[in-house]
N, CA, C and O atoms as CSV, one atom per row, in Angstrom:
chain,resi,resn,atom,element,x,y,z
A,1,UNK,N,N,-55.535,-54.665,-21.848
A,1,UNK,CA,C,-54.669,-54.459,-22.851
A,1,UNK,C,C,-54.882,-53.131,-23.433
A,1,UNK,O,O,-55.906,-52.826,-24.044
A,2,UNK,N,N,-53.898,-52.357,-23.231
A,2,UNK,CA,C,-53.764,-50.810,-23.525
A,2,UNK,C,C,-53.618,-50.898,-25.014
A,2,UNK,O,O,-53.201,-51.875,-25.635
A,3,UNK,N,N,-54.087,-49.544,-25.595
A,3,UNK,CA,C,-54.011,-49.728,-27.195
A,3,UNK,C,C,-52.747,-49.388,-27.721
A,3,UNK,O,O,-52.650,-49.430,-28.947
A,4,UNK,N,N,-51.615,-49.012,-26.968
A,4,UNK,CA,C,-50.255,-49.033,-27.436
A,4,UNK,C,C,-49.704,-50.361,-27.656
A,4,UNK,O,O,-48.904,-50.612,-28.558
A,5,UNK,N,N,-50.203,-51.316,-26.707
A,5,UNK,CA,C,-49.564,-52.740,-26.444
A,5,UNK,C,C,-50.378,-53.648,-27.169
A,5,UNK,O,O,-51.297,-54.284,-26.652
A,6,UNK,N,N,-49.924,-53.739,-28.824
A,6,UNK,CA,C,-50.751,-54.415,-29.867
A,6,UNK,C,C,-49.951,-55.582,-29.585
A,6,UNK,O,O,-48.745,-55.480,-29.361
A,7,UNK,N,N,-50.764,-57.050,-29.583
A,7,UNK,CA,C,-50.211,-58.177,-29.364
A,7,UNK,C,C,-50.598,-58.903,-30.813
A,7,UNK,O,O,-51.599,-58.573,-31.450
A,8,UNK,N,N,-49.724,-59.875,-31.222
A,8,UNK,CA,C,-49.990,-60.560,-32.301
A,8,UNK,C,C,-50.999,-61.632,-32.087
A,8,UNK,O,O,-51.178,-62.001,-30.926
A,9,UNK,N,N,-51.782,-62.262,-33.185
A,9,UNK,CA,C,-52.557,-63.326,-32.614
A,9,UNK,C,C,-52.390,-64.370,-31.685
A,9,UNK,O,O,-53.002,-64.717,-30.676
A,10,UNK,N,N,-51.196,-64.865,-32.416
A,10,UNK,CA,C,-50.832,-66.294,-30.841
A,10,UNK,C,C,-50.877,-65.661,-29.704
A,10,UNK,O,O,-51.664,-66.060,-28.847
A,11,UNK,N,N,-49.992,-64.475,-29.443
A,11,UNK,CA,C,-50.312,-63.807,-28.148
A,11,UNK,C,C,-51.657,-63.393,-27.542
A,11,UNK,O,O,-52.023,-63.298,-26.370
A,12,UNK,N,N,-52.212,-63.200,-28.585
A,12,UNK,CA,C,-53.902,-62.737,-28.039
A,12,UNK,C,C,-54.567,-63.732,-27.739
A,12,UNK,O,O,-55.433,-63.625,-26.871
A,13,UNK,N,N,-54.318,-65.023,-28.418
A,13,UNK,CA,C,-54.716,-66.288,-28.230
A,13,UNK,C,C,-54.355,-66.801,-26.903
A,13,UNK,O,O,-55.091,-67.336,-26.074
A,14,UNK,N,N,-53.270,-66.583,-26.851
A,14,UNK,CA,C,-52.294,-66.941,-25.218
A,14,UNK,C,C,-52.770,-66.300,-23.919
A,14,UNK,O,O,-52.572,-66.827,-22.825
A,15,UNK,N,N,-53.390,-65.169,-24.081
A,15,UNK,CA,C,-53.629,-64.376,-23.153
A,15,UNK,C,C,-55.110,-64.332,-22.983
A,15,UNK,O,O,-55.538,-64.158,-21.842
A,16,UNK,N,N,-55.863,-64.453,-23.875
A,16,UNK,CA,C,-57.347,-64.998,-23.839
A,16,UNK,C,C,-57.850,-66.319,-23.706
A,16,UNK,O,O,-59.006,-66.512,-23.328
A,17,UNK,N,N,-56.973,-67.358,-24.023
A,17,UNK,CA,C,-57.226,-68.827,-24.082
A,17,UNK,C,C,-58.614,-69.080,-24.518
A,17,UNK,O,O,-59.392,-69.624,-23.733
A,18,UNK,N,N,-58.944,-68.775,-25.555
A,18,UNK,CA,C,-60.643,-69.355,-26.169
A,18,UNK,C,C,-60.705,-70.551,-26.119
A,18,UNK,O,O,-59.685,-71.224,-26.269
A,19,UNK,N,N,-61.888,-71.103,-25.900
A,19,UNK,CA,C,-62.158,-72.625,-25.885
A,19,UNK,C,C,-63.820,-72.665,-26.065
A,19,UNK,O,O,-64.473,-71.622,-26.048
A,20,UNK,N,N,-64.270,-73.624,-26.194
A,20,UNK,CA,C,-65.687,-74.141,-26.230
A,20,UNK,C,C,-66.665,-73.437,-24.990
A,20,UNK,O,O,-66.380,-74.006,-23.937
A,21,UNK,N,N,-67.227,-72.878,-24.876
A,21,UNK,CA,C,-68.068,-72.437,-23.661
A,21,UNK,C,C,-69.008,-73.496,-23.061
A,21,UNK,O,O,-69.834,-74.047,-23.789
A,22,UNK,N,N,-68.930,-73.729,-22.054
A,22,UNK,CA,C,-69.943,-74.954,-21.322
A,22,UNK,C,C,-70.429,-74.343,-19.936
A,22,UNK,O,O,-71.094,-74.950,-19.096
A,23,UNK,N,N,-70.035,-73.203,-19.861
A,23,UNK,CA,C,-70.442,-72.529,-18.300
A,23,UNK,C,C,-70.608,-70.823,-18.237
A,23,UNK,O,O,-69.863,-70.097,-18.894
A,24,UNK,N,N,-71.516,-70.377,-17.495
A,24,UNK,CA,C,-71.842,-69.002,-17.494
A,24,UNK,C,C,-70.513,-68.072,-17.292
A,24,UNK,O,O,-70.306,-67.016,-17.891
A,25,UNK,N,N,-69.674,-68.664,-16.349
A,25,UNK,CA,C,-68.604,-67.826,-15.890
A,25,UNK,C,C,-67.757,-67.685,-17.175
A,25,UNK,O,O,-67.453,-66.593,-17.654
A,26,UNK,N,N,-67.417,-68.831,-17.674
A,26,UNK,CA,C,-66.550,-68.376,-19.151
A,26,UNK,C,C,-67.578,-67.815,-20.012
A,26,UNK,O,O,-67.304,-66.632,-20.216
A,27,UNK,N,N,-68.353,-68.071,-20.439
A,27,UNK,CA,C,-69.460,-67.031,-21.327
A,27,UNK,C,C,-69.155,-65.500,-20.771
A,27,UNK,O,O,-68.762,-64.615,-21.531
A,28,UNK,N,N,-69.343,-65.327,-19.597
A,28,UNK,CA,C,-69.140,-64.030,-19.104
A,28,UNK,C,C,-67.869,-63.081,-19.216
A,28,UNK,O,O,-67.749,-61.860,-19.319
A,29,UNK,N,N,-66.960,-64.153,-19.153
A,29,UNK,CA,C,-65.411,-63.763,-19.030
A,29,UNK,C,C,-65.222,-63.260,-20.573
A,29,UNK,O,O,-64.789,-62.134,-20.820
A,30,UNK,N,N,-65.596,-64.221,-21.613
A,30,UNK,CA,C,-65.595,-63.761,-22.667
A,30,UNK,C,C,-66.255,-62.372,-23.533
A,30,UNK,O,O,-65.673,-61.579,-24.272
A,31,UNK,N,N,-67.510,-62.430,-23.171
A,31,UNK,CA,C,-68.201,-61.325,-23.384
A,31,UNK,C,C,-67.585,-60.185,-22.534
A,31,UNK,O,O,-67.874,-59.114,-23.068
A,32,UNK,N,N,-66.924,-60.027,-21.534
A,32,UNK,CA,C,-66.314,-59.043,-21.317
A,32,UNK,C,C,-65.103,-58.632,-21.958
A,32,UNK,O,O,-64.748,-57.454,-21.990
A,33,UNK,N,N,-64.360,-59.720,-22.548
A,33,UNK,CA,C,-63.407,-59.473,-23.510
A,33,UNK,C,C,-63.703,-58.712,-24.752
A,33,UNK,O,O,-63.173,-57.660,-25.108
A,34,UNK,N,N,-64.780,-59.508,-25.461
A,34,UNK,CA,C,-65.468,-58.746,-26.338
A,34,UNK,C,C,-66.019,-57.213,-26.401
A,34,UNK,O,O,-65.971,-56.502,-27.405
A,35,UNK,N,N,-66.465,-56.904,-25.340
A,35,UNK,CA,C,-66.848,-55.471,-24.978
A,35,UNK,C,C,-65.697,-55.019,-24.884
A,35,UNK,O,O,-65.747,-54.022,-25.603
A,36,UNK,N,N,-64.330,-55.106,-24.333
A,36,UNK,CA,C,-63.049,-54.438,-24.341
A,36,UNK,C,C,-62.810,-54.172,-25.597
A,36,UNK,O,O,-62.596,-53.027,-25.996
A,37,UNK,N,N,-62.823,-55.274,-26.395
A,37,UNK,CA,C,-62.789,-54.931,-27.897
A,37,UNK,C,C,-63.519,-54.183,-28.865
A,37,UNK,O,O,-62.963,-53.616,-29.805
A,38,UNK,N,N,-64.984,-54.160,-28.626
A,38,UNK,CA,C,-65.897,-53.225,-29.004
A,38,UNK,C,C,-65.802,-52.148,-28.527
A,38,UNK,O,O,-66.507,-51.330,-29.118
A,39,UNK,N,N,-65.091,-51.644,-27.490
A,39,UNK,CA,C,-64.973,-50.476,-27.105
A,39,UNK,C,C,-63.951,-49.270,-27.982
A,39,UNK,O,O,-63.924,-48.059,-28.199
A,40,UNK,N,N,-63.187,-50.493,-28.290
A,40,UNK,CA,C,-61.901,-49.965,-29.030
A,40,UNK,C,C,-61.986,-50.361,-30.777
A,40,UNK,O,O,-61.066,-50.158,-31.569
A,41,UNK,N,N,-62.892,-50.770,-31.009
A,41,UNK,CA,C,-63.390,-51.303,-32.610
A,41,UNK,C,C,-62.617,-50.584,-33.688
A,41,UNK,O,O,-61.955,-51.205,-34.519
A,42,UNK,N,N,-62.728,-48.984,-33.663
A,42,UNK,CA,C,-62.210,-48.445,-34.853
A,42,UNK,C,C,-60.544,-48.574,-34.817
A,42,UNK,O,O,-59.935,-48.437,-35.878
A,43,UNK,N,N,-59.892,-48.812,-33.703
A,43,UNK,CA,C,-58.762,-48.917,-33.805
A,43,UNK,C,C,-57.756,-50.430,-33.538
A,43,UNK,O,O,-56.544,-50.633,-33.466
A,44,UNK,N,N,-58.893,-51.235,-33.453
A,44,UNK,CA,C,-58.278,-52.691,-33.543
A,44,UNK,C,C,-57.536,-53.157,-34.859
A,44,UNK,O,O,-57.928,-52.993,-36.014
A,45,UNK,N,N,-56.246,-53.842,-34.380
A,45,UNK,CA,C,-55.354,-54.495,-35.476
A,45,UNK,C,C,-56.428,-55.740,-35.919
A,45,UNK,O,O,-57.411,-56.238,-35.370
A,46,UNK,N,N,-55.643,-56.002,-37.339
A,46,UNK,CA,C,-56.643,-57.195,-38.135
A,46,UNK,C,C,-56.346,-58.600,-37.282
A,46,UNK,O,O,-57.041,-59.588,-37.522
A,47,UNK,N,N,-55.348,-58.651,-36.331
A,47,UNK,CA,C,-55.493,-59.757,-35.124
A,47,UNK,C,C,-56.469,-59.434,-34.198
A,47,UNK,O,O,-57.051,-60.365,-33.640
A,48,UNK,N,N,-56.725,-58.425,-33.961
A,48,UNK,CA,C,-57.823,-58.313,-32.388
A,48,UNK,C,C,-58.951,-58.472,-33.345
A,48,UNK,O,O,-59.841,-59.217,-32.935
A,49,UNK,N,N,-59.136,-57.917,-34.598
A,49,UNK,CA,C,-60.469,-58.013,-35.126
A,49,UNK,C,C,-60.705,-59.873,-35.446
A,49,UNK,O,O,-61.760,-60.476,-35.253
A,50,UNK,N,N,-59.769,-60.309,-35.822
A,50,UNK,CA,C,-59.542,-62.080,-35.818
A,50,UNK,C,C,-60.086,-62.504,-34.506
A,50,UNK,O,O,-60.913,-63.410,-34.404
A,51,UNK,N,N,-59.637,-61.874,-33.562
A,51,UNK,CA,C,-60.243,-62.317,-31.920
A,51,UNK,C,C,-61.314,-62.216,-31.611
A,51,UNK,O,O,-61.919,-63.062,-30.952
A,52,UNK,N,N,-61.826,-61.046,-32.064
A,52,UNK,CA,C,-63.208,-60.506,-32.115
A,52,UNK,C,C,-64.109,-61.428,-32.603
A,52,UNK,O,O,-65.071,-61.780,-31.920
A,53,UNK,N,N,-63.925,-61.810,-33.589
A,53,UNK,CA,C,-64.596,-62.840,-34.619
A,53,UNK,C,C,-64.882,-64.208,-33.979
A,53,UNK,O,O,-65.995,-64.722,-33.873
A,54,UNK,N,N,-63.679,-64.732,-33.556
A,54,UNK,CA,C,-63.575,-65.934,-32.780
A,54,UNK,C,C,-64.390,-65.548,-31.079
A,54,UNK,O,O,-65.017,-66.429,-30.490
A,55,UNK,N,N,-64.313,-64.855,-30.795
A,55,UNK,CA,C,-65.014,-65.003,-29.460
A,55,UNK,C,C,-66.716,-64.455,-29.631
A,55,UNK,O,O,-67.533,-64.410,-28.711
A,56,UNK,N,N,-66.896,-64.163,-30.716
A,56,UNK,CA,C,-68.107,-63.871,-31.141
A,56,UNK,C,C,-69.003,-65.425,-31.273
A,56,UNK,O,O,-70.077,-65.749,-30.765
A,57,UNK,N,N,-68.155,-66.118,-32.083
A,57,UNK,CA,C,-68.617,-67.461,-32.480
A,57,UNK,C,C,-68.733,-68.187,-31.221
A,57,UNK,O,O,-69.794,-68.736,-30.925
A,58,UNK,N,N,-67.630,-68.228,-30.401
A,58,UNK,CA,C,-67.943,-68.925,-29.160
A,58,UNK,C,C,-69.350,-68.673,-28.377
A,58,UNK,O,O,-70.317,-69.404,-28.164
A,59,UNK,N,N,-68.994,-67.082,-27.980
A,59,UNK,CA,C,-70.489,-66.845,-27.534
A,59,UNK,C,C,-71.977,-67.141,-27.965
A,59,UNK,O,O,-72.992,-67.283,-27.283
A,60,UNK,N,N,-71.798,-67.180,-29.128
A,60,UNK,CA,C,-73.001,-67.578,-30.326
A,60,UNK,C,C,-73.394,-68.803,-29.801
A,60,UNK,O,O,-74.399,-69.081,-29.147
A,61,UNK,N,N,-72.401,-69.550,-30.201
A,61,UNK,CA,C,-72.505,-71.232,-29.723
A,61,UNK,C,C,-73.054,-71.637,-28.672
A,61,UNK,O,O,-73.893,-72.532,-28.767
A,62,UNK,N,N,-72.667,-70.989,-27.183
A,62,UNK,CA,C,-72.911,-71.564,-26.207
A,62,UNK,C,C,-74.395,-70.862,-25.877
A,62,UNK,O,O,-75.254,-71.372,-25.158
A,63,UNK,N,N,-74.513,-69.411,-26.655
A,63,UNK,CA,C,-75.964,-69.004,-25.848
A,63,UNK,C,C,-77.128,-69.795,-26.823
A,63,UNK,O,O,-78.222,-70.139,-26.375
A,64,UNK,N,N,-76.738,-69.999,-28.097
A,64,UNK,CA,C,-77.583,-70.702,-28.934
A,64,UNK,C,C,-77.919,-72.060,-27.977
A,64,UNK,O,O,-79.024,-72.273,-27.478
A,65,UNK,N,N,-76.857,-72.841,-27.843
A,65,UNK,CA,C,-77.074,-74.060,-26.752
A,65,UNK,C,C,-77.578,-73.727,-25.710
A,65,UNK,O,O,-78.096,-74.616,-25.035
A,66,UNK,N,N,-77.591,-72.847,-25.401
A,66,UNK,CA,C,-77.842,-72.572,-23.878
A,66,UNK,C,C,-79.718,-71.694,-23.484
A,66,UNK,O,O,-80.545,-71.757,-22.574
A,67,UNK,N,N,-79.615,-71.148,-24.477
A,67,UNK,CA,C,-80.692,-70.198,-24.215
A,67,UNK,C,C,-82.040,-70.349,-25.498
A,67,UNK,O,O,-81.775,-70.140,-26.682
A,68,UNK,N,N,-82.975,-70.604,-25.194
A,68,UNK,CA,C,-84.233,-70.609,-26.167
A,68,UNK,C,C,-84.675,-69.198,-26.375
A,68,UNK,O,O,-85.211,-68.611,-25.436
A,69,UNK,N,N,-84.507,-68.638,-27.455
A,69,UNK,CA,C,-85.150,-67.234,-27.924
A,69,UNK,C,C,-86.155,-67.152,-28.695
A,69,UNK,O,O,-86.034,-67.565,-29.849
A,70,UNK,N,N,-87.096,-66.732,-28.356
A,70,UNK,CA,C,-88.121,-66.422,-29.178
A,70,UNK,C,C,-88.026,-65.314,-30.648
A,70,UNK,O,O,-87.320,-64.306,-30.695
A,71,UNK,N,N,-88.723,-65.703,-31.512
A,71,UNK,CA,C,-88.384,-64.782,-32.688
A,71,UNK,C,C,-88.360,-63.391,-32.498
A,71,UNK,O,O,-89.096,-63.008,-31.589
A,72,UNK,N,N,-87.742,-62.543,-33.079
A,72,UNK,CA,C,-87.813,-61.083,-32.534
A,72,UNK,C,C,-87.894,-60.596,-33.964
A,72,UNK,O,O,-87.492,-61.173,-34.974
A,73,UNK,N,N,-88.577,-59.255,-33.839
A,73,UNK,CA,C,-88.841,-58.488,-35.128
A,73,UNK,C,C,-87.291,-57.901,-35.294
A,73,UNK,O,O,-86.507,-57.835,-34.347
A,74,UNK,N,N,-86.996,-57.507,-36.582
A,74,UNK,CA,C,-85.866,-56.550,-36.877
A,74,UNK,C,C,-85.663,-55.528,-36.133
A,74,UNK,O,O,-84.505,-55.156,-35.948
A,75,UNK,N,N,-86.679,-54.893,-35.579
A,75,UNK,CA,C,-86.672,-53.520,-34.516
A,75,UNK,C,C,-86.504,-53.778,-33.511
A,75,UNK,O,O,-86.074,-52.944,-32.715
A,76,UNK,N,N,-86.778,-55.024,-33.165
A,76,UNK,CA,C,-86.194,-55.543,-31.519
A,76,UNK,C,C,-84.861,-55.831,-31.315
A,76,UNK,O,O,-84.140,-55.523,-30.367
A,77,UNK,N,N,-84.525,-56.696,-32.697
A,77,UNK,CA,C,-83.132,-57.260,-32.457
A,77,UNK,C,C,-82.178,-55.952,-32.636
A,77,UNK,O,O,-81.169,-55.973,-31.930
A,78,UNK,N,N,-82.356,-54.779,-33.504
A,78,UNK,CA,C,-81.811,-53.479,-33.414
A,78,UNK,C,C,-81.764,-52.863,-32.198
A,78,UNK,O,O,-80.740,-52.216,-31.980
A,79,UNK,N,N,-82.807,-52.896,-31.136
A,79,UNK,CA,C,-83.092,-52.235,-30.108
A,79,UNK,C,C,-82.136,-52.970,-29.093
A,79,UNK,O,O,-81.416,-52.365,-28.298
A,80,UNK,N,N,-82.206,-54.305,-29.202
A,80,UNK,CA,C,-81.522,-55.183,-28.090
A,80,UNK,C,C,-79.944,-54.976,-28.604
A,80,UNK,O,O,-79.177,-54.561,-27.736
A,81,UNK,N,N,-79.499,-55.175,-29.664
A,81,UNK,CA,C,-78.283,-54.844,-29.855
A,81,UNK,C,C,-77.532,-53.387,-29.505
A,81,UNK,O,O,-76.374,-53.175,-29.144
A,82,UNK,N,N,-78.628,-52.478,-29.750
A,82,UNK,CA,C,-78.074,-51.138,-29.180
A,82,UNK,C,C,-77.743,-50.974,-27.549
A,82,UNK,O,O,-76.947,-50.315,-26.879
A,83,UNK,N,N,-78.896,-52.032,-27.266
A,83,UNK,CA,C,-78.806,-51.988,-25.525
A,83,UNK,C,C,-77.779,-52.575,-25.019
A,83,UNK,O,O,-77.207,-52.024,-24.078
A,84,UNK,N,N,-77.334,-53.754,-25.493
A,84,UNK,CA,C,-76.020,-54.627,-25.228
A,84,UNK,C,C,-74.952,-53.731,-25.381
A,84,UNK,O,O,-74.071,-53.755,-24.521
A,85,UNK,N,N,-74.847,-52.768,-26.526
A,85,UNK,CA,C,-73.507,-52.178,-26.619
A,85,UNK,C,C,-73.821,-50.919,-26.174
A,85,UNK,O,O,-72.908,-50.122,-26.394
A,86,UNK,N,N,-74.943,-50.369,-25.535
A,86,UNK,CA,C,-74.813,-48.979,-24.618
A,86,UNK,C,C,-74.857,-48.115,-26.135
A,86,UNK,O,O,-73.913,-47.339,-26.288
A,87,UNK,N,N,-75.655,-48.172,-27.021
A,87,UNK,CA,C,-75.344,-47.268,-28.228
A,87,UNK,C,C,-76.842,-46.548,-28.004
A,87,UNK,O,O,-77.842,-47.137,-27.593
A,88,UNK,N,N,-76.765,-45.231,-28.348
A,88,UNK,CA,C,-77.955,-44.484,-28.321
A,88,UNK,C,C,-78.090,-44.164,-30.252
A,88,UNK,O,O,-77.118,-44.235,-31.004
A,89,UNK,N,N,-79.195,-43.900,-30.598
A,89,UNK,CA,C,-79.538,-43.495,-32.005
A,89,UNK,C,C,-78.467,-42.948,-32.919
A,89,UNK,O,O,-78.371,-43.339,-34.082
A,90,UNK,N,N,-77.617,-41.994,-32.363
A,90,UNK,CA,C,-76.654,-40.853,-32.967
A,90,UNK,C,C,-75.623,-42.202,-33.302
A,90,UNK,O,O,-75.001,-42.282,-34.362
A,91,UNK,N,N,-75.561,-43.125,-32.341
A,91,UNK,CA,C,-74.224,-43.964,-32.521
A,91,UNK,C,C,-74.289,-44.713,-33.755
A,91,UNK,O,O,-73.259,-45.235,-34.183
A,92,UNK,N,N,-75.546,-44.841,-34.466
A,92,UNK,CA,C,-75.794,-45.693,-35.641
A,92,UNK,C,C,-75.469,-44.676,-36.869
A,92,UNK,O,O,-75.396,-45.083,-38.028
A,93,UNK,N,N,-75.309,-43.507,-36.555
A,93,UNK,CA,C,-75.162,-42.791,-38.164
A,93,UNK,C,C,-73.867,-43.359,-38.452
A,93,UNK,O,O,-72.902,-43.506,-37.702
A,94,UNK,N,N,-74.040,-43.702,-39.870
A,94,UNK,CA,C,-73.163,-44.457,-40.523
A,94,UNK,C,C,-73.620,-45.852,-41.038
A,94,UNK,O,O,-73.312,-46.145,-42.193
A,95,UNK,N,N,-74.266,-46.664,-40.350
A,95,UNK,CA,C,-75.106,-47.358,-40.818
A,95,UNK,C,C,-76.557,-46.741,-41.374
A,95,UNK,O,O,-76.844,-47.091,-42.519
A,96,UNK,N,N,-77.537,-45.830,-40.669
A,96,UNK,CA,C,-78.033,-45.066,-41.369
A,96,UNK,C,C,-77.391,-43.427,-41.850
A,96,UNK,O,O,-76.394,-42.856,-41.410
A,97,UNK,N,N,-78.272,-43.010,-42.793
A,97,UNK,CA,C,-77.563,-41.353,-42.921
A,97,UNK,C,C,-78.038,-40.872,-41.529
A,97,UNK,O,O,-77.063,-40.753,-40.788
A,98,UNK,N,N,-78.793,-40.667,-41.135
A,98,UNK,CA,C,-78.908,-39.518,-40.072
A,98,UNK,C,C,-79.655,-40.109,-38.894
A,98,UNK,O,O,-80.175,-41.205,-39.098
A,99,UNK,N,N,-79.814,-39.484,-37.519
A,99,UNK,CA,C,-80.347,-39.881,-36.492
A,99,UNK,C,C,-81.963,-39.952,-36.688
A,99,UNK,O,O,-82.626,-40.925,-36.330
A,100,UNK,N,N,-82.463,-38.879,-37.259
A,100,UNK,CA,C,-83.875,-39.099,-38.021
A,100,UNK,C,C,-84.353,-40.532,-38.509
A,100,UNK,O,O,-85.245,-41.234,-38.032
A,101,UNK,N,N,-83.404,-40.807,-39.737
A,101,UNK,CA,C,-83.686,-42.132,-40.178
A,101,UNK,C,C,-83.481,-43.218,-39.428
A,101,UNK,O,O,-84.237,-44.145,-39.718
A,102,UNK,N,N,-82.574,-43.472,-38.396
A,102,UNK,CA,C,-82.543,-44.439,-37.218
A,102,UNK,C,C,-84.035,-44.333,-36.475
A,102,UNK,O,O,-84.800,-45.294,-36.390
A,103,UNK,N,N,-84.277,-43.185,-36.026
A,103,UNK,CA,C,-85.743,-43.214,-35.450
A,103,UNK,C,C,-86.756,-43.470,-36.167
A,103,UNK,O,O,-87.761,-44.031,-35.730
A,104,UNK,N,N,-86.622,-43.133,-37.198
A,104,UNK,CA,C,-88.115,-43.511,-38.060
A,104,UNK,C,C,-87.850,-45.374,-38.711
A,104,UNK,O,O,-88.691,-46.175,-39.120
A,105,UNK,N,N,-86.437,-45.507,-38.569
A,105,UNK,CA,C,-86.499,-47.285,-38.771
A,105,UNK,C,C,-87.032,-47.505,-37.376
A,105,UNK,O,O,-88.166,-47.974,-37.467
A,106,UNK,N,N,-86.655,-47.349,-36.114
A,106,UNK,CA,C,-87.261,-47.816,-34.843
A,106,UNK,C,C,-88.661,-47.489,-34.261
A,106,UNK,O,O,-89.022,-48.012,-33.207
A,107,UNK,N,N,-89.369,-46.713,-34.876
A,107,UNK,CA,C,-90.538,-46.403,-34.882
A,107,UNK,C,C,-91.418,-47.074,-35.604
A,107,UNK,O,O,-92.568,-46.892,-35.202
A,108,UNK,N,N,-91.301,-47.968,-36.760
A,108,UNK,CA,C,-91.768,-48.312,-37.954
A,108,UNK,C,C,-92.119,-47.656,-39.015
A,108,UNK,O,O,-92.805,-48.218,-39.870
A,109,UNK,N,N,-91.699,-46.293,-39.164
A,109,UNK,CA,C,-91.958,-45.610,-40.113
A,109,UNK,C,C,-91.612,-46.035,-41.744
A,109,UNK,O,O,-92.162,-45.892,-42.836
A,110,UNK,N,N,-90.361,-46.642,-41.212
A,110,UNK,CA,C,-89.477,-46.816,-42.527
A,110,UNK,C,C,-89.001,-47.858,-42.214
A,110,UNK,O,O,-88.769,-48.330,-41.101
A,111,UNK,N,N,-88.787,-48.381,-43.575
A,111,UNK,CA,C,-88.327,-50.120,-43.662
A,111,UNK,C,C,-86.910,-49.883,-43.561
A,111,UNK,O,O,-86.311,-48.826,-43.757
A,112,UNK,N,N,-86.340,-51.288,-43.148
A,112,UNK,CA,C,-84.880,-51.321,-43.177
A,112,UNK,C,C,-84.742,-51.665,-44.672
A,112,UNK,O,O,-85.642,-52.300,-45.221
A,113,UNK,N,N,-83.292,-51.143,-45.573
A,113,UNK,CA,C,-82.965,-51.365,-46.802
A,113,UNK,C,C,-82.166,-52.644,-46.632
A,113,UNK,O,O,-81.989,-53.197,-45.546
A,114,UNK,N,N,-81.600,-53.156,-48.052
A,114,UNK,CA,C,-80.761,-54.272,-47.907
A,114,UNK,C,C,-79.683,-54.025,-47.597
A,114,UNK,O,O,-79.054,-54.853,-46.938
A,115,UNK,N,N,-79.022,-52.629,-48.019
A,115,UNK,CA,C,-77.708,-52.152,-47.446
A,115,UNK,C,C,-77.914,-51.650,-46.046
A,115,UNK,O,O,-76.861,-51.616,-45.411
A,116,UNK,N,N,-78.917,-51.272,-45.425
A,116,UNK,CA,C,-78.681,-51.245,-44.061
A,116,UNK,C,C,-78.741,-52.633,-43.304
A,116,UNK,O,O,-78.436,-52.778,-42.121
A,117,UNK,N,N,-79.054,-53.351,-43.915
A,117,UNK,CA,C,-79.303,-54.951,-42.992
A,117,UNK,C,C,-77.443,-55.314,-43.174
A,117,UNK,O,O,-76.719,-55.760,-42.284
A,118,UNK,N,N,-77.150,-55.057,-44.195
A,118,UNK,CA,C,-75.838,-55.345,-44.634
A,118,UNK,C,C,-74.890,-55.015,-43.574
A,118,UNK,O,O,-74.203,-55.822,-42.949
A,119,UNK,N,N,-74.928,-53.517,-43.411
A,119,UNK,CA,C,-74.036,-52.752,-42.490
A,119,UNK,C,C,-74.637,-53.019,-40.861
A,119,UNK,O,O,-73.963,-52.957,-39.832
A,120,UNK,N,N,-75.697,-53.243,-40.944
A,120,UNK,CA,C,-75.807,-53.604,-39.676
A,120,UNK,C,C,-75.391,-55.049,-39.259
A,120,UNK,O,O,-75.027,-55.130,-38.086
A,121,UNK,N,N,-75.374,-56.007,-39.856
A,121,UNK,CA,C,-75.241,-57.310,-39.741
A,121,UNK,C,C,-73.503,-57.473,-39.509
A,121,UNK,O,O,-72.970,-58.259,-38.727
A,122,UNK,N,N,-72.733,-56.396,-40.516
A,122,UNK,CA,C,-71.323,-56.242,-40.289
A,122,UNK,C,C,-70.959,-55.345,-38.951
A,122,UNK,O,O,-69.915,-55.651,-38.374
A,123,UNK,N,N,-71.487,-54.616,-38.593
A,123,UNK,CA,C,-71.345,-53.790,-37.373
A,123,UNK,C,C,-71.432,-54.659,-36.085
A,123,UNK,O,O,-70.594,-54.731,-35.186
A,124,UNK,N,N,-72.380,-55.171,-36.167
A,124,UNK,CA,C,-72.761,-56.073,-34.818
A,124,UNK,C,C,-72.313,-57.693,-35.067
A,124,UNK,O,O,-72.665,-58.452,-34.165
A,125,UNK,N,N,-71.720,-58.174,-35.974
A,125,UNK,CA,C,-70.841,-59.256,-36.411
A,125,UNK,C,C,-72.445,-60.241,-36.364
A,125,UNK,O,O,-72.451,-61.181,-35.569
A,126,UNK,N,N,-73.108,-60.113,-36.798
A,126,UNK,CA,C,-74.441,-61.125,-36.749
A,126,UNK,C,C,-74.883,-61.354,-38.281
A,126,UNK,O,O,-74.631,-60.645,-39.255
A,127,UNK,N,N,-75.629,-62.574,-38.208
A,127,UNK,CA,C,-76.033,-62.810,-39.720
A,127,UNK,C,C,-77.418,-61.815,-40.269
A,127,UNK,O,O,-78.460,-61.633,-39.638
A,128,UNK,N,N,-77.082,-61.294,-41.539
A,128,UNK,CA,C,-78.117,-60.898,-41.562
A,128,UNK,C,C,-79.671,-61.161,-41.727
A,128,UNK,O,O,-80.587,-60.421,-42.087
A,129,UNK,N,N,-79.635,-62.355,-41.372
A,129,UNK,CA,C,-81.150,-63.116,-41.231
A,129,UNK,C,C,-81.811,-62.937,-39.992
A,129,UNK,O,O,-82.874,-63.525,-39.795
A,130,UNK,N,N,-81.319,-62.206,-39.143
A,130,UNK,CA,C,-81.844,-61.858,-38.154
A,130,UNK,C,C,-82.644,-60.348,-37.695
A,130,UNK,O,O,-83.144,-59.918,-36.656
A,131,UNK,N,N,-82.409,-59.718,-39.404
A,131,UNK,CA,C,-82.848,-58.454,-39.741
A,131,UNK,C,C,-84.404,-58.553,-40.329
A,131,UNK,O,O,-85.216,-57.635,-40.212
A,132,UNK,N,N,-84.652,-59.703,-40.917
A,132,UNK,CA,C,-85.794,-60.225,-41.630
A,132,UNK,C,C,-86.831,-60.805,-40.874
A,132,UNK,O,O,-87.824,-61.263,-41.439
């Protein structure tokens, strides 16, 4: 979907056809749709953000039921989210004050603050609990 052809929520749902995920193929299709939305995050309409939220829930539900994941440290969570979204340290400026703060967090020299956790959870649409 091009940035200039903004669809309303019913049309987005009709195009995407979201449903409970029961297999890898559908999960991958929704992940692709989510990545397409993520790539345009700053320009998404309110309806596109609603679709983004729904896709995140559907994907999370499938993956929680399908994959058993060991507990990860907050740093491992951030690194995984960065890798999954093809982000560099500089891409987290806005969540953290500077790129050097990002480096200090990732190296364990600095601890996450409550504000960092709030911004990370909002940016990546995950529970703040994953950072504790």
